[in-house]
C-alpha positions in Angstrom: 27.2 -22.0 -7.0 24.1 -20.7 -7.0 24.8 -17.4 -6.7 27.9 -14.9 -7.4 28.3 -11.9 -7.2 31.1 -9.9 -8.9 32.6 -6.4 -7.9 29.1 -5.8 -7.6 28.3 -1.5 -7.5 25.5 0.7 -7.7 25.6 4.0 -8.4 22.3 6.4 -8.8 22.0 10.0 -9.8 20.6 12.5 -7.2 20.3 16.6 -6.9 23.8 16.4 -5.4 25.9 14.2 -7.5 26.4 10.8 -8.1 25.5 8.3 -5.1 27.1 5.0 -4.4 24.7 2.7 -2.9 26.8 -0.5 -3.4 31.0 -0.6 -3.7 32.6 -3.9 -5.4 30.7 -6.3 -3.3 31.6 -9.6 -4.1 30.7 -13.2 -2.7 30.0 -16.9 -3.5 26.6 -18.4 -2.2 26.1 -22.1 -2.4 23.3 -24.0 -3.0 21.3 -25.1 0.0 22.9 -22.5 2.6 21.0 -19.9 4.4 22.4 -16.5 4.2 21.3 -13.3 6.1 22.5 -10.0 4.9 22.6 -7.2 8.0 23.9 -4.0 8.2 22.2 -0.3 9.5 19.5 1.4 7.7 20.9 2.8 4.2 23.9 -0.1 3.9 22.2 -0.8 0.9 20.7 -4.3 2.2 17.6 -3.9 0.2 19.8 -2.8 -2.9 22.0 -6.1 -2.7 18.9 -8.2 -2.5 17.3 -6.7 -6.1 20.7 -7.2 -7.6 21.1 -10.8 -6.9 17.7 -11.4 -8.3 18.0 -9.7 -11.3 15.5 -7.1 -10.1 17.8 -4.6 -11.3 21.4 -4.4 -12.5 24.6 -3.1 -11.5 25.9 -0.2 -12.5 29.6 -2.3 -12.6 30.3 -5.9 -11.9 27.4 -8.8 -12.4 25.3 -11.2 -10.7 25.1 -14.9 -11.9 22.1 -16.5 -10.6 21.6 -20.4 -10.7 24.1 -20.5 -14.0 22.9 -17.3 -15.7 24.6 -14.3 -15.7 21.9 -11.9 -15.2 23.8 -8.7 -16.9 23.8 -10.4 -20.2 20.3 -10.6 -20.0 17.2 -8.5 -21.5 14.3 -8.1 -19.3 12.3 -11.2 -20.2 15.4 -13.5 -20.1 16.1 -12.2 -16.5 12.0 -12.5 -15.5 12.3 -16.1 -17.1 15.2 -17.0 -14.7 13.1 -15.6 -11.6 10.7 -17.7 -12.8 12.3 -20.6 -12.8 14.7 -20.4 -10.2 13.4 -17.6 -7.4 10.5 -17.3 -4.6 10.2 -13.8 -2.8 8.9 -13.2 0.9 8.6 -9.2 1.6 7.9 -7.3 4.8 3.9 -6.2 3.0 3.0 -9.8 1.6 2.4 -8.6 -1.9 -0.8 -10.6 -1.9 -3.2 -10.4 -4.7 -6.5 -8.7 -3.4 -9.0 -10.5 -5.4 -7.4 -13.8 -4.7 -8.2 -16.1 -2.2 -4.7 -17.9 -0.2 -5.3 -20.6 -2.4 -5.2 -18.7 -5.9 -2.7 -16.8 -4.5 -0.7 -20.1 -4.0 -1.8 -21.2 -7.2 -0.9 -18.2 -9.4 3.5 -19.0 -10.2 2.6 -22.1 -10.3 -0.2 -22.0 -12.9 2.0 -19.5 -14.9 4.9 -21.9 -15.2 2.3 -24.2 -16.4 2.2 -26.3 -13.9 -0.4 -29.5 -13.8 -1.1 -30.0 -10.8 -1.1 -26.9 -9.6 -4.4 -26.8 -7.3 -3.0 -30.5 -5.8 0.3 -28.9 -4.6 -1.2 -25.5 -3.3 -3.5 -27.6 -0.8 -0.7 -30.0 0.4 2.0 -26.8 0.6 -1.3 -24.5 2.8 -1.2 -27.3 4.6 2.4 -27.5 5.7 2.2 -24.2 6.4 -0.9 -24.7 8.9 -3.9 -22.8 7.0 -6.2 -25.9 5.7 -9.1 -24.3 7.2 -8.7 -21.1 5.6 -7.8 -21.5 1.8 -11.3 -20.1 1.0 -10.0 -16.6 2.5 -9.3 -13.4 1.0 -6.3 -11.5 2.3 -8.5 -8.9 3.7 -10.0 -11.5 6.0 -6.5 -12.9 7.4 -4.5 -11.5 10.0 -0.8 -10.4 8.9 0.3 -13.9 10.4 -1.7 -15.5 8.2 -0.9 -13.6 5.4 2.9 -14.2 5.3 2.0 -17.7 6.0 0.2 -17.7 2.6 3.3 -15.4 1.4 5.4 -18.6 2.2 3.2 -21.0 0.4 3.7 -19.0 -2.3 7.5 -18.8 -2.4 7.8 -22.6 -1.6 5.4 -23.6 -4.1 7.1 -23.6 -6.7 10.3 -25.3 -5.2 12.9 -22.4 -6.3 16.6 -22.4 -6.2 17.3 -19.2 -4.0 14.2 -17.9 -1.8 14.8 -14.3 -1.2 13.0 -12.6 2.2 13.2 -9.0 2.6 12.6 -8.0 6.0 9.8 -10.7 6.0 8.6 -10.2 9.9 9.0 -6.4 9.8 5.5 -5.8 9.7 4.1 -8.5 12.7 4.6 -8.9 16.0 7.1 -10.1 18.4 5.8 -13.5 19.2 4.2 -13.9 15.7 7.1 -13.2 13.1 9.0 -15.5 15.5 6.4 -18.4 14.3 6.7 -17.1 11.0 10.6 -17.1 10.9 10.4 -20.9 12.5 8.2 -22.1 9.7 10.7 -20.2 7.0 13.5 -22.4 8.5 11.5 -25.7 8.9 9.9 -25.5 5.3 13.9 -24.3 4.1 14.9 -27.6 6.1 12.8 -30.0 4.3 14.0 -28.5 0.8 16.8 -28.2 -1.4 16.3 -24.4 -1.8 18.8 -21.6 -1.1 17.6 -19.0 1.2 19.1 -15.4 1.3 17.3 -13.2 4.3 17.7 -9.3 5.1 17.0 -8.4 8.1 18.0 -5.9 11.1 17.7 -8.7 14.0 21.0 -10.2 14.8 19.2 -12.9 16.6 17.7 -14.3 13.4 20.4 -13.8 11.1 22.6 -16.0 13.8 20.1 -18.7 13.1 21.5 -18.7 9.3 24.7 -20.6 8.1 26.6 -17.5 7.9 26.2 -13.7 8.1 27.3 -10.7 5.2 27.6 -7.5 7.1 27.3 -4.5 4.9 27.9 -0.6 5.8 28.0 2.1 3.7 27.4 0.4 0.5 30.5 -1.9 1.1 30.6 -5.4 2.8 32.8 -5.5 5.5 32.6 -8.9 6.9 31.5 -12.7 5.8 31.3 -14.7 8.6 30.0 -18.2 9.7 27.3 -17.7 11.9 27.9 -18.7 15.9 25.3 -20.8 16.1 
């Protein structure tokens, strides 16, 4: 299992008292699976994604990511696991504005000490169809092109798990469909596990499994009807 959530709960304090965001959520995800997390706004989807990636720690329960119990690690240890095992694609791209497309893709490889960061980055930029745009900065790219750069950056390190949080939320429907096709194509040609948060049930149906949250609880874990 590349991901294991065991009775994960998350509570936060509020002026009205303790607020439960997630309650006793448990599941396993196998290496290479594509899994969609769905549910209404406020169901706890993004919080669950943050816990699975070790960006936050649960109030109770634990998450095991690629063999590491995240609750047993300090912040530096969790950051190391993310650097070694995780890629991210966000709704808002999170590109570094002062770096061009190639440099954005190279960044995680250089941080990991890869000797061939430039060559590997150019190769994946070509895969996402931006071989003629790699010198451009984020401000010079369209939304779809920015997300292609973000995808290239996420897959460049060949992560064990790719987390995607509403990756088409800032794109028009046609561009979003193209981006998701590209994401699934890249995933199919790698050994990466894809965990996707989405409101789009049609998109979720393209995954192997669908985890449905409602008011912080896992109410359904089913194979997608493809």
